[in-house]
Steps between C-alpha positions, in 0.01 A plus 500: 500500500562169677322627811199602288491159331526329839205701634287428192574128532393516866186697406405251229339287771273787609171621348654799326597637163771755424439746219789707366457778244824621346492873430754665272758372255719309744622144445234286668667163442514437877124560522446259210700244697278550806190452283624149416229415246710225336614317815456543872731742676790330673804585708744220569300194604189704587223518240183710522185301559318703233540809284367798698665789311354688203729757339376743237716773342286813483674617180317227309165651602561875525302559177257212542258619767445416863271203430768312305760571768263381774416183307867416454591582860220286643485214248694247710333573835192275456723205410726575795202499736372170360847345516533600866166344591572186297831459684304525826245244367224756536253675276521881482204660677229640280473877497153642539511822299178614672667504842608842624691550823307715750730799444402504128123484546 
């Protein structure tokens, strides 16, 4: 677990998010720890630059429908993107929804 925490702390400086979906009835307390919603993940003196992990236990959504699961899984990603760009003192690029890569035209 310490190696995983170390890697997440290292990755917290990169433009990435980690999404974990817990399947089954296992004890997911370690995954809740990685999610670190209450305070930034730390290991010894090292502290994550930002929260990049979103953990969702599937059992809470197995009767709720795919849209509710997707909303919960993805709810922190926009904030994580904005936080990354703010830390870099930049504005996130605007996405032109009309643009289609050549292979999709």
